[in-house]
N, C-alpha and C positions, 0 to 999 in steps of 0.2 A: 466539640464545644467552641473553640476559637476557629475562625475561618483559616487563619494562618497555619494552625496545627493540622487541620484537615488537609490543607493543600500540601504540607510537608509530608504527611503520612501517605498521600496518594503518590507523591514523587518517589518516596522510598519503595513503595510497592511496585511502581513501574520500573524502577531500577533493578529490582530482583526478578522481573518477569520479562517475557519476550514481547510484551506489548508496550506501546507508548501512546500518549495523547497527541492527536493531530487534528488540525482543523480542515474540514471538508469544504467544498465549494460554497456551502450555505453558511459557513462560519461556525458551525457547531463542533464541539469537541467530541471525538469518537475514539474508541480503542481500536487500534490497527495492529494486526500481527506483523512482526518484522522478521 
């Protein structure tokens, strides 16, 4: 619904997973395994 809520949800999901959002050379956000 709200962009802020969606961003917060994605942050929580990434916190509980082994992946995180990173920016590649093109500036796009991608999920990278850590």
